[in-house]
LUMVO-192787 format. One record per atom (N, C-alpha, C): y, x negated, z; atom name; residue number from 1. Coordinates in Angstrom, 2 decimals, padded with zeros to 5 digits. Each point is the difference from the previous one (the first is absolute). Layout:
# LUMVO-192787
NODE        Y        X        Z  atom    n
NODE        Y        X        Z    CA  NUM
...
//
This chain:
# LUMVO-192787
NODE        Y        X        Z  atom    n
NODE   048.31   036.49   041.88     N    1
NODE  -000.03  -000.84  -001.50    CA    1
NODE   000.41   001.14  -000.68     C    1
NODE   000.50  -000.11  -001.25     N    2
NODE   000.81   001.15  -000.86    CA    2
NODE  -001.13   000.40  -001.07     C    2
NODE  -000.12   000.89  -000.36     N    3
NODE  -000.63   000.18  -001.06    CA    3
NODE   000.06   000.32  -001.39     C    3
NODE  -000.07  -000.10  -001.61     N    4
NODE   000.45   000.23  -000.67    CA    4
NODE  -000.51   000.82  -000.68     C    4
NODE  -000.51   001.34   000.70     N    5
NODE   000.24   001.22  -000.67    CA    5
NODE  -001.40   000.05  -000.70     C    5
NODE  -000.46  -000.87  -000.30     N    6
NODE  -001.22   000.30  -000.93    CA    6
NODE  -001.29   000.50   000.73     C    6
NODE  -001.09   001.01  -000.67     N    7
NODE  -000.91   000.23   000.29    CA    7
NODE  -001.17  -000.29   000.12     C    7
NODE  -000.81  -000.01   000.65     N    8
NODE  -001.83  -000.71  -000.50    CA    8
NODE  -000.45   001.30  -000.47     C    8
NODE  -000.67  -001.02  -001.01     N    9
NODE  -000.79   001.35  -000.84    CA    9
NODE  -001.33  -000.43  -000.74     C    9
NODE  -000.98   001.15   000.34     N   10
NODE  -001.55  -000.46  -000.35    CA   10
NODE   000.03   000.23  -001.69     C   10
NODE  -000.90  -001.65  -000.38     N   11
NODE   000.04   000.29  -001.31    CA   11
NODE  -001.28   000.14  -000.27     C   11
NODE  -000.49   000.85  -000.84     N   12
NODE  -001.24   000.62  -000.56    CA   12
NODE  -000.33  -000.11  -001.31     C   12
NODE  -001.48  -000.26  -000.23     N   13
NODE  -000.65  -000.46  -001.02    CA   13
NODE  -001.17   001.29  -000.52     C   13
NODE   000.55   000.97  -000.47     N   14
NODE  -000.93   001.26   000.08    CA   14
NODE   000.16   000.47   001.86     C   14
NODE  -001.20   000.42   000.38     N   15
NODE   000.30  -000.04   001.23    CA   15
NODE  -000.25  -000.83   001.32     C   15
NODE  -000.22  -001.59  -000.61     N   16
NODE   000.32  -001.20   000.88    CA   16
NODE   000.87  -000.74   000.08     C   16
NODE   000.34  -000.19   001.68     N   17
NODE   001.04  -000.49  -000.17    CA   17
NODE  -000.17  -001.79  -000.43     C   17
NODE   001.49  -000.28  -000.52     N   18
NODE  -000.71  -001.52  -000.01    CA   18
NODE   001.40  -000.68   000.49     C   18
NODE   000.83   000.50   000.96     N   19
NODE   001.02  -000.58   000.51    CA   19
NODE   001.27   000.70   000.40     C   19
NODE   000.91  -000.46   000.93     N   20
NODE   001.01   000.56   000.37    CA   20
NODE   001.01  -001.24  -000.02     C   20
NODE   000.95   001.01  -000.73     N   21
NODE   001.63  -000.62  -000.61    CA   21
NODE   001.16   000.55   000.41     C   21
NODE   001.04  -000.62   000.59     N   22
NODE   001.27   000.27   000.49    CA   22
NODE   000.62   000.01  -001.04     C   22
NODE   000.54   001.39  -000.03     N   23
NODE   000.75   000.23  -001.72    CA   23
NODE   001.51   000.73   000.19     C   23
NODE   000.67   000.26  -001.04     N   24
NODE   000.55   001.18   000.29    CA   24
NODE  -000.43   001.34  -000.49     C   24
NODE  -000.88  -000.01  -001.07     N   25
NODE  -000.26   000.92  -000.63    CA   25
NODE  -001.97  -000.02  -000.09     C   25
NODE  -000.65   001.18  -000.16     N   26
NODE  -001.22  -000.10  -000.17    CA   26
NODE   000.04  -000.65  -000.91     C   26
NODE   000.46   000.15  -001.25     N   27
NODE  -000.46  -000.25  -001.56    CA   27
NODE   000.44  -001.83  -000.26     C   27
NODE   001.59  -000.56   001.04     N   28
NODE  -000.19  -001.46   000.85    CA   28
NODE  -001.41  -000.63   000.29     C   28
NODE  -000.26   000.86   000.87     N   29
NODE  -001.20  -000.52   000.83    CA   29
NODE  -001.05  -000.66  -000.82     C   29
NODE  -000.27   001.11  -000.79     N   30
NODE  -001.17  -000.66  -001.03    CA   30
NODE   000.00  -000.06  -001.22     C   30
NODE   000.99  -000.48  -000.49     N   31
NODE   000.68  -001.09  -000.65    CA   31
NODE   000.11  -001.46   000.72     C   31
NODE   000.54  -000.01   001.00     N   32
NODE  -000.30  -001.35   000.92    CA   32
NODE  -001.03  -000.72   000.33     C   32
NODE  -000.92   001.03   000.33     N   33
NODE  -001.63  -000.23   000.38    CA   33
NODE  -000.37  -000.93  -001.35     C   33
NODE   000.11   000.55  -000.93     N   34
NODE  -000.59  -000.17  -001.25    CA   34
NODE   000.43  -001.77  -000.64     C   34
NODE   001.48   000.24   000.57     N   35
NODE   000.58  -001.08  -000.24    CA   35
NODE  -000.73  -001.18   000.58     C   35
NODE   000.05   000.47   001.18     N   36
NODE  -000.67  -000.97   000.76    CA   36
NODE  -001.17  -000.70  -000.50     C   36
NODE  -000.94   001.00  -000.47     N   37
NODE  -001.17  -000.23   000.04    CA   37
NODE  -000.27  -000.65  -001.41     C   37
NODE   000.98  -000.70  -000.74     N   38
NODE   000.02  -000.80  -001.43    CA   38
NODE   000.35   000.75  -001.02     C   38
NODE  -000.29   001.59  -000.13     N   39
NODE   000.34   001.12  -001.07    CA   39
NODE   001.54  -000.61  -000.71     C   39
NODE  -000.03  -000.03  -000.90     N   40
NODE   001.16   000.07  -000.94    CA   40
NODE   000.79   000.88  -000.29     C   40
NODE   001.16   000.05   000.53     N   41
NODE   000.99   000.76  -000.13    CA   41
NODE  -000.32   001.21  -001.25     C   41
NODE   000.02  -000.81  -001.14     N   42
NODE  -000.22   000.94  -001.44    CA   42
NODE  -000.90   000.75  -000.04     C   42
NODE  -001.44   000.21   001.25     N   43
NODE  -001.13   000.49  -000.55    CA   43
NODE   000.04   000.71   001.14     C   43
NODE   000.96   000.53   000.72     N   44
NODE   000.16   000.52   000.81    CA   44
NODE   000.80   001.95  -000.43     C   44
NODE   000.06   000.84   000.44     N   45
NODE   000.28   001.36  -000.93    CA   45
NODE   000.17   000.72   001.25     C   45
NODE   001.44   000.36  -000.13     N   46
NODE   000.31   000.82   001.95    CA   46
NODE   000.15   001.56  -001.00     C   46
NODE  -001.15   000.71   001.07     N   47
NODE  -000.59   001.30  -000.38    CA   47
NODE   000.54   001.26   000.76     C   47
NODE   001.03  -000.26   000.38     N   48
NODE   000.46   001.07   001.19    CA   48
NODE   000.96  -001.02   001.15     C   48
NODE   000.55   001.29   001.11     N   49
NODE   000.23  -000.83   001.27    CA   49
NODE  -000.47  -000.40   000.40     C   49
NODE  -001.38  -000.05   000.22     N   50
NODE  -001.20  -000.39   001.01    CA   50
NODE  -001.33  -000.80  -000.67     C   50
NODE   000.17  -000.08  -001.60     N   51
NODE  -001.13  -000.57  -000.90    CA   51
NODE  -000.02  -000.85  -000.64     C   51
NODE  -000.83  -001.22  -000.45     N   52
NODE   000.74  -001.17  -001.40    CA   52
NODE  -001.72   000.15  -000.29     C   52
NODE  -000.29  -000.57  -001.45     N   53
NODE  -001.16  -000.18  -000.04    CA   53
NODE  -000.04  -001.50  -000.60     C   53
NODE  -001.13  -001.00  -000.05     N   54
NODE   000.16  -000.99   000.01    CA   54
NODE  -001.76   000.31  -001.08     C   54
NODE  -000.05  -000.87  -000.98     N   55
NODE  -001.19  -000.06  -001.19    CA   55
NODE  -000.85   001.20   000.20     C   55
NODE   000.55   001.25   000.12     N   56
NODE  -000.39   000.85  -000.06    CA   56
NODE  -000.63   000.93   001.78     C   56
NODE   000.71  -001.05   000.89     N   57
NODE  -000.73   000.26   001.35    CA   57
NODE   001.63   000.80   000.69     C   57
NODE  -000.62   001.17   000.68     N   58
NODE   001.53   000.35   000.64    CA   58
NODE   000.18  -000.55   001.42     C   58
NODE   001.09  -000.13   000.49     N   59
NODE   000.20  -000.46   001.42    CA   59
NODE   001.05   001.08   000.37     C   59
NODE  -000.06   000.65   001.16     N   60
NODE   000.73   000.83   000.75    CA   60
NODE   000.61  -000.78   000.97     C   60
NODE   000.83   000.63   000.60     N   61
NODE   000.83  -000.35   001.70    CA   61
NODE   000.21   001.32   000.70     C   61
NODE  -000.26  -000.27   001.21     N   62
NODE   000.71   001.05   000.87    CA   62
NODE   000.64  -000.82   001.13     C   62
NODE   001.12   000.90   000.95     N   63
NODE   000.44  -000.89   001.19    CA   63
NODE  -001.72   000.05   001.33     C   63
NODE   000.45  -001.18   000.45     N   64
NODE  -000.85   000.16   001.24    CA   64
NODE   000.34   000.49   001.14     C   64
NODE  -000.85   000.64   000.52     N   65
NODE   000.62   001.24   001.39    CA   65
NODE   000.46  -001.09   000.62     C   65
NODE   001.01   000.18   000.70     N   66
NODE   000.45  -001.29   000.91    CA   66
NODE   000.07   000.82   001.74     C   66
NODE  -000.69   000.00   000.82     N   67
NODE   000.04   000.95   001.61    CA   67
NODE   001.42  -001.42   000.22     C   67
NODE   000.83   001.51   000.60     N   68
NODE   001.10  -000.74   000.69    CA   68
NODE  -000.11  -000.31   001.89     C   68
NODE   000.45  -001.11   000.73     N   69
NODE  -000.37   000.65   001.05    CA   69
NODE   002.06  -000.10   000.53     C   69
NODE  -000.21   001.24   001.07     N   70
NODE   001.08   000.41   000.49    CA   70
NODE   000.88  -001.48   000.76     C   70
//
């Protein structure tokens, strides 16, 4: 099976993990997570390469560690 080379990212609100999302970048993962929850795009602000805010809440994303088998 071919991979599209996207990574899985853990999306967090504060210190709480709220989901895992597959995306090209951490910021895209956070944006897509919020869009999937029904948040409107004009309410989401990109804060950096791995963070966005929505109505005062900050969402960050980081790559999920994947164990590779030989």
